[in-house]
N, C-alpha and C positions, 0 to 999 in steps of 0.2 A: 168164661173165667171170672173168678170172684175173689176179691180181697176181703177176708173175714175181719170184721172189726169187733163184733159182739157175739156172744153165745147166750142162749136162753134155753131153759129146760122146757121141753114140749111133751105133754102127756099123750099117750096113744094106747089103744087097745090092741093094735097090731104088733105082734112080736115074732118076727121071722128073720132068718139069716139070709142075706143075699148071696148070689153066686160069687165065688172067689175070682179076683182079677189081679193083675199086676199093677204096681204103682211106681212110677219114676219120680225122682225128686231132683231139685237143683236149688242152690242158694246163690243169690246175687245181690249186688249193691246198686242202688239208684239214689243219686244225690246224697250219698253218705248214709243211707238207711238200708239195713239188711232185710232181706225177704227170703222166705222158704216157699218154694212152689212144689205142689204135689200134683202129678198127672196120672189119672187112671186110664187104662187102655181097654176096658171092656172085656167081655167074655170071649172064649175061644170060638163060639159060633157066630160072632159078630160078622156082618157082611163086609165091612171095611176094616180088615185086620191091620193092627198096628197104628190105627188112628187114635188120637187122644179122645177119651170119652168125656171126662170132666177135669177141670183144673181148679185148684184153690191155692190162694196165696195167704201167707201169714207174715205179719211184721212182728217185731219183738214183743209188743204189747199183747197181741192176739196169741202168740206162742206161749206167753206166760199164763194167760187165762186157760189155754188148752192144757198146759201141764197140770194146772190145779184140777181141772176136770178129769184128766187121766188118773191122777193120784187118788181122787175121790172114788172113781169107778173101779180102779184096780189098786187097792191099798198095798197089796203084796209087792208092788213095784218100788215102794219107798226103800231107799238105800241101795237099789240095784243099778242105778244109773248116776 
């Protein structure tokens, strides 16, 4: 599990789309601070079905940074949410 604090752009020559998976989410408060947790569950052919594959957490500051990245990447989202 990881609490994201910073984002940085990383260059890569590899451009491929990964296999689709499902993602669960939950929000919670710890010591007055809100968090969003995203849990991915892996592909259908995974040996241990239903087990969490990766978890990431965002606090409000990281969520704001991610929102900016999302709007830069997908400008057509502006005004939709």
